[in-house]
C-alpha positions as CSV (number, residue, x, y, z in Angstrom):
1,M,-0.1,0.1,0.2
2,Q,1.7,3.6,-0.8
3,N,2.1,6.3,1.0
4,S,-0.3,9.0,-0.2
5,S,0.0,11.5,2.8
6,V,-0.8,14.9,2.6
7,P,2.4,17.7,3.1
8,S,1.9,19.1,6.4
9,E,1.3,22.8,6.3
10,P,4.4,24.9,7.3
11,T,2.7,26.3,11.5
12,V,4.9,29.0,13.3
13,V,4.8,29.2,16.9
14,A,3.2,33.0,18.1
15,K,2.8,34.1,21.5
16,D,0.0,36.1,23.3
17,I,0.8,39.0,25.7
18,E,0.5,37.1,29.1
19,G,3.5,34.5,26.9
20,N,1.3,31.4,26.2
21,E,3.1,29.7,22.9
22,F,0.4,28.8,20.1
23,V,1.1,27.1,17.3
24,V,-0.4,29.4,14.1
25,P,-0.7,27.9,10.5
26,V,1.3,30.2,8.4
27,S,-2.0,30.8,6.0
28,K,-4.2,32.1,8.7
29,L,-1.2,34.9,9.5
30,C,-1.8,39.0,9.1
31,W,1.2,40.7,8.2
32,R,1.6,44.2,10.4
33,P,4.5,46.5,10.4
34,S,4.8,48.9,13.4
35,A,7.1,51.3,14.5
36,Y,7.9,52.1,18.5
37,G,9.9,54.9,20.3
38,I,12.2,54.9,22.1
39,V,12.9,58.5,24.2
40,V,15.0,59.1,26.9
41,K,14.8,62.5,28.6
42,D,16.7,63.3,32.2
43,G,18.0,59.6,32.7
44,A,14.1,57.9,31.8
45,L,12.3,56.5,29.5
46,L,8.8,57.1,28.5
47,T,6.8,53.4,29.0
48,P,3.6,53.2,28.5
49,I,1.4,51.0,31.0
50,H,0.0,48.7,29.0
51,F,-1.7,44.6,30.9
52,G,0.0,46.8,34.4
53,K,3.9,45.8,32.8
54,H,5.7,48.7,31.3
55,N,6.2,48.9,27.5
56,L,6.7,50.7,24.8
57,P,5.0,53.5,22.8
58,G,4.2,52.9,19.5
59,G,2.4,50.6,17.4
60,G,0.6,48.9,13.8
61,M,1.1,51.1,11.2
62,E,-1.6,52.8,8.8
63,F,-1.9,51.7,5.4
64,G,0.1,54.7,3.4
65,E,2.0,55.7,6.4
66,M,6.0,56.0,6.9
67,P,7.5,54.7,9.7
68,E,8.7,57.8,11.1
69,A,5.4,59.5,10.9
70,A,4.0,56.2,12.4
71,V,6.3,56.5,15.3
72,I,5.8,59.8,16.1
73,R,2.1,59.4,15.5
74,E,1.6,56.6,17.7
75,V,3.6,57.9,21.0
76,K,1.3,61.1,21.4
77,E,-1.5,58.6,21.1
78,E,-0.5,56.6,24.3
79,T,1.5,58.4,26.2
80,G,0.7,62.4,25.3
81,I,4.4,63.0,24.3
82,E,5.1,64.5,20.9
83,V,8.4,63.5,19.8
84,K,10.5,64.9,16.8
85,N,13.9,63.1,14.8
86,P,13.2,59.1,14.6
87,R,16.6,57.3,14.4
88,L,16.3,53.8,13.2
89,A,17.8,51.3,16.0
90,A,16.8,48.4,14.8
91,V,14.5,45.8,13.6
92,R,12.8,42.5,15.0
93,T,10.2,39.5,13.7
94,T,7.5,37.8,16.0
95,F,4.4,35.8,15.6
96,F,1.8,37.3,18.4
97,K,-1.9,36.8,18.4
98,L,-3.6,40.3,19.3
99,P,-5.9,40.6,22.1
100,F,-9.5,41.5,22.0
101,V,-9.4,39.7,18.9
102,D,-10.4,36.0,18.2
103,D,-8.2,33.9,16.1
104,E,-5.9,36.9,14.7
105,V,-2.2,36.5,14.6
106,V,-0.1,38.7,13.4
107,Q,3.9,38.4,11.9
108,S,4.8,42.0,12.9
109,L,7.9,44.2,11.4
110,L,8.5,44.9,14.5
111,L,10.5,49.0,13.4
112,F,12.2,50.7,17.0
113,Y,13.3,54.9,16.6
114,V,15.3,56.1,19.0
115,C,13.3,59.6,19.0
116,D,13.8,63.3,21.1
117,F,11.7,64.2,23.4
118,A,9.9,67.6,22.0
119,G,7.2,68.2,24.7
120,G,4.1,67.2,25.6
121,E,2.2,66.3,28.9
122,F,0.6,63.4,29.8
123,S,-2.6,62.2,28.4
124,K,-4.6,59.3,27.8
125,E,-7.2,61.5,25.2
126,N,-6.1,59.7,22.4
127,F,-6.4,56.1,23.9
128,D,-8.3,54.3,21.4
129,E,-11.1,51.7,22.1
130,D,-9.2,49.7,22.8
131,E,-6.7,50.7,24.5
132,Q,-9.4,52.1,27.0
133,K,-9.6,48.4,28.1
134,Y,-5.8,47.6,29.2
135,A,-3.2,50.7,28.8
136,E,-2.8,52.8,31.7
137,M,-1.3,57.0,32.0
138,A,2.1,56.6,30.6
139,E,4.9,57.6,32.7
140,W,8.8,58.1,33.0
141,L,11.1,54.9,33.7
142,P,14.3,55.0,35.2
143,L,17.0,53.7,32.9
144,E,18.7,51.7,36.0
145,K,15.2,50.4,36.1
146,V,14.4,49.3,32.1
147,D,16.3,45.8,32.4
148,G,14.7,44.4,35.9
149,T,10.8,45.7,35.7
150,P,8.6,42.8,34.3
151,F,7.9,43.9,30.2
152,A,4.0,44.4,28.3
153,G,3.8,42.5,24.7
154,S,5.0,38.9,23.3
155,F,8.9,41.1,22.4
156,D,11.2,41.8,25.2
157,W,12.2,44.8,23.5
158,R,14.7,45.7,26.6
159,P,17.9,45.0,25.5
160,I,17.0,47.0,22.1
161,V,16.5,49.8,24.2
162,T,19.8,49.6,26.5
163,E,21.7,48.9,23.2
164,A,20.4,51.8,22.1
165,I,21.6,54.6,25.0
166,R,24.7,52.8,25.0
167,A,25.4,53.3,21.9
168,K,23.8,57.4,21.7
169,S,26.0,57.6,25.0
């Protein structure tokens, strides 16, 4: 008898916000380019609080939006802080199960930008509907606490921040 097995579809392992892992068929992935800001002022890193943990301000790019414009917009939306002069520091990719969306898993292209502080005050005014469920007021996290601070997200951005700060010095 001949083995007529059909080759299985390629899969990836995705994580959710809690770090749980899911095996996902590649055909079920959506593409999500995103931009994140590394903003340092007076020895502290700008961090929005998501799901009770520190994160970098940032998120998905909109169609037709340049990455540098996306990071400026996202920082303002998530923190109220205005930034300028974004400079690409790192690029990574990850597979992520989005919160609040049933069965949506994305392959994220994560673009990390070092940005200059330009002004503004902390605000939750521009939170979208989902952010209103999980986001709290942003804060300045002292740089010496970055490495030991629990982080939000499926990707540990802390080493990228450390390297970007070292390169800037």
